[in-house]
C-alpha positions as CSV (number, residue, x, y, z in Angstrom):
1,M,-52.4,14.9,22.6
2,S,-51.8,13.7,19.0
3,L,-49.0,15.1,16.8
4,A,-51.6,17.0,14.7
5,Q,-53.1,18.6,17.8
6,S,-49.7,19.6,19.0
7,I,-48.8,21.2,15.7
8,K,-52.2,23.0,15.6
9,L,-51.5,24.4,19.1
10,V,-48.0,25.8,18.1
11,V,-49.2,27.3,14.7
12,A,-52.5,28.7,16.0
13,R,-53.4,32.2,14.8
14,P,-52.0,35.0,16.9
15,H,-54.1,37.2,19.2
16,P,-54.6,40.7,17.7
17,A,-52.7,42.2,20.6
18,G,-49.6,40.5,19.3
19,M,-49.7,41.9,15.8
20,P,-47.7,45.1,16.5
21,F,-44.9,43.0,18.0
22,I,-45.0,40.5,15.1
23,I,-45.0,43.1,12.4
24,G,-42.3,45.0,14.2
25,G,-40.1,41.9,14.2
26,F,-40.5,41.4,10.5
27,A,-39.9,45.1,9.9
28,V,-36.6,44.9,11.7
29,A,-35.7,41.8,9.6
30,F,-36.5,43.8,6.4
31,V,-34.3,46.8,7.5
32,G,-31.6,44.3,8.4
33,L,-31.4,43.4,4.7
34,F,-29.7,46.7,4.2
35,I,-27.6,46.6,7.4
36,S,-26.5,43.2,8.6
37,Q,-27.4,39.5,8.4
38,W,-27.4,39.5,12.2
39,V,-30.1,42.1,12.2
40,V,-32.2,40.0,9.9
41,W,-32.0,36.9,12.0
42,L,-32.6,39.0,15.2
43,G,-35.8,40.4,13.7
44,L,-37.0,37.0,12.4
45,A,-36.3,35.4,15.8
46,F,-38.3,38.1,17.6
47,A,-41.2,37.7,15.2
48,A,-41.2,33.9,15.6
49,F,-41.1,34.2,19.4
50,C,-44.1,36.7,19.3
51,L,-46.0,34.4,16.9
52,Y,-45.6,31.6,19.5
53,F,-46.3,33.7,22.6
54,F,-49.4,35.4,21.2
55,R,-50.9,32.2,19.8
56,D,-54.6,31.9,20.4
57,P,-55.8,28.3,19.8
58,D,-59.4,27.4,19.7
59,R,-60.7,25.5,22.8
60,V,-63.6,23.1,23.3
61,P,-65.3,23.7,26.7
62,P,-67.0,20.6,28.3
63,A,-70.7,20.4,27.3
64,R,-71.9,19.6,30.8
65,P,-73.5,22.6,32.6
66,G,-72.6,23.8,36.1
67,L,-68.8,23.6,35.6
68,F,-66.1,26.2,36.4
69,L,-63.3,26.0,33.9
70,A,-59.8,27.3,34.1
71,P,-59.7,31.0,33.1
72,A,-56.1,30.6,31.7
73,D,-53.4,28.1,30.7
74,G,-50.6,27.5,33.2
75,R,-49.8,25.9,36.5
76,V,-51.8,26.1,39.8
77,V,-49.6,27.9,42.3
78,L,-52.1,28.6,45.1
79,V,-55.4,27.0,46.3
80,D,-56.7,28.8,49.4
81,Q,-59.6,30.8,50.9
82,A,-59.6,34.6,50.5
83,A,-61.9,37.5,50.0
84,P,-62.2,38.9,46.5
85,P,-60.5,42.2,45.7
86,A,-62.3,45.0,47.6
87,E,-62.8,47.1,44.5
88,L,-65.3,44.5,43.2
89,G,-67.7,45.0,46.2
90,L,-68.3,41.3,46.7
91,G,-67.9,41.5,50.5
92,D,-65.3,40.3,53.0
93,E,-66.5,36.7,53.2
94,K,-63.7,34.3,52.3
95,R,-64.2,31.8,49.4
96,W,-62.0,29.4,47.6
97,R,-59.4,30.9,45.3
98,V,-57.4,29.1,42.6
99,A,-54.3,31.0,41.3
100,I,-52.8,30.0,37.9
101,F,-49.3,31.2,37.0
102,L,-48.7,31.7,33.3
103,S,-45.1,31.3,32.2
104,V,-43.7,33.0,29.0
105,L,-44.3,29.7,27.2
106,D,-48.0,29.4,28.1
107,V,-51.0,30.6,26.0
108,H,-51.8,34.0,27.6
109,V,-55.4,34.4,26.4
110,N,-57.9,34.6,29.3
111,R,-61.3,32.8,29.1
112,S,-64.5,33.0,31.0
113,P,-64.7,30.1,33.6
114,C,-68.5,29.8,33.2
115,E,-71.6,31.5,31.7
116,G,-72.7,34.7,33.3
117,T,-73.0,38.5,33.1
118,I,-70.1,40.9,33.8
119,T,-71.3,43.1,36.6
120,R,-68.2,45.1,37.5
121,I,-64.7,45.6,36.1
122,A,-62.1,47.4,38.2
123,Y,-58.5,48.2,37.4
124,H,-56.0,48.5,40.3
125,H,-52.5,50.1,39.8
126,G,-49.7,48.4,41.7
127,T,-46.3,46.8,41.6
128,F,-44.8,44.2,39.2
129,L,-43.5,41.4,41.5
130,N,-43.1,37.9,40.3
131,A,-46.6,36.8,39.6
132,S,-46.1,33.4,41.3
133,L,-45.6,34.9,44.7
134,D,-48.6,34.9,47.1
135,K,-48.4,38.6,47.7
136,A,-48.8,39.3,44.0
137,S,-52.6,39.1,44.5
138,D,-52.6,42.2,46.7
139,L,-49.6,44.2,45.5
140,N,-49.4,43.7,41.7
141,E,-51.2,45.7,39.1
142,R,-54.4,43.9,38.3
143,N,-57.7,44.0,36.5
144,A,-60.6,42.4,38.4
145,L,-63.9,41.2,37.0
146,A,-67.1,40.3,38.9
147,M,-69.5,38.0,37.1
148,R,-73.1,37.0,38.1
149,L,-74.1,33.5,37.4
150,P,-77.6,32.6,36.1
151,D,-78.6,31.5,39.6
152,G,-77.6,34.8,41.1
153,R,-74.3,33.8,42.7
154,E,-71.2,35.7,41.9
155,I,-67.6,34.9,41.1
156,A,-64.5,37.0,40.5
157,V,-61.7,36.6,37.9
158,V,-58.5,38.7,38.4
159,Q,-55.9,39.3,35.7
160,I,-52.6,40.0,37.5
161,A,-49.5,41.6,35.8
162,G,-46.1,40.0,36.5
163,L,-42.4,40.8,36.6
164,I,-42.3,41.0,32.8
165,A,-45.9,41.4,31.9
166,R,-46.9,45.1,32.3
167,R,-49.9,45.3,30.0
168,I,-53.3,43.8,30.9
169,L,-55.8,43.8,28.1
170,C,-59.5,43.3,28.8
171,D,-61.9,43.0,25.8
172,V,-65.2,43.0,27.7
173,R,-67.4,45.6,29.3
174,E,-69.8,45.7,32.2
175,G,-73.1,44.1,31.1
176,D,-71.6,41.7,28.6
177,V,-73.0,38.2,28.8
178,M,-70.3,35.5,28.6
179,E,-70.3,31.9,27.6
180,A,-68.1,29.3,29.3
181,G,-64.7,29.3,27.6
182,E,-65.2,32.6,25.8
183,R,-62.2,34.9,25.4
184,F,-62.2,38.1,27.4
185,G,-58.6,39.3,27.5
186,I,-54.9,38.7,27.5
187,I,-51.8,39.6,29.6
188,R,-48.5,40.1,27.8
189,F,-45.4,38.2,28.7
190,G,-45.8,36.2,31.9
191,S,-48.6,36.7,34.4
192,R,-51.2,35.2,36.7
193,T,-55.0,34.7,36.8
194,D,-56.9,34.2,40.0
195,L,-60.4,32.6,40.1
196,Y,-62.6,33.2,43.2
197,L,-65.4,30.6,43.3
198,P,-68.9,31.2,44.7
199,V,-69.2,30.9,48.4
200,G,-69.7,27.2,49.3
201,V,-68.2,25.8,46.1
202,E,-64.9,23.9,46.6
203,P,-62.2,23.4,43.9
204,L,-61.3,20.0,42.5
205,T,-57.7,21.1,41.7
206,E,-54.4,21.0,43.6
207,V,-51.2,23.0,43.6
208,G,-49.0,22.0,40.7
209,Q,-51.7,20.9,38.4
210,L,-51.5,22.1,34.8
211,M,-54.4,24.0,33.4
212,I,-55.8,24.4,29.9
213,G,-57.9,27.6,29.7
214,G,-61.5,27.0,28.7
215,E,-61.2,23.2,29.0
216,T,-59.8,22.1,32.4
217,V,-62.5,21.7,35.1
218,I,-61.7,23.6,38.3
219,A,-65.0,23.0,40.2
220,S,-68.6,22.0,39.8
221,W,-71.6,23.8,41.3
222,K,-74.3,21.2,40.7
């Protein structure tokens, strides 16, 4: 990555979900002008952190069709076979799952892994364990999406809240048609995103690999 690309990533425009926090930080800094210099610096530091955390850089998905892309930035913490969340109604048959942990320093915008139609969205209330733990998939608060591909097969993407992240935002509705790499939501302050591939499709990734949402190839179905 060039220096220009690195700078563009850091100073990318913020996601709308972060604006209340950013404005709040600057408001505290303004009030601090009448109270204490420390309050000013505290407000500015918080605003700067939120500008960085909620950054929403543009991404360029690979042009080749038939690819499954990372639905989020972060590190792969789990590659195994599991059934999708029951609330999606995709059956009990196990399929490959790739879990991506998003640290506080990662971009937290979620992106569609492929083109397809959102067929179901289901929110499940739960706990707020460390999102990197295996059991977070079952116990933590989550928002699950089922998507039907053009050939009729289905995948699932699950936004999972973490120890700090306690607000999942989903910007799509059932029936929406998605393009590969298109934004569909964000999870605030540390989280995890799981991708359940179609039955019979194997991932190309390994645990520990770093992902770039909307660009890194996780699997191919052609």
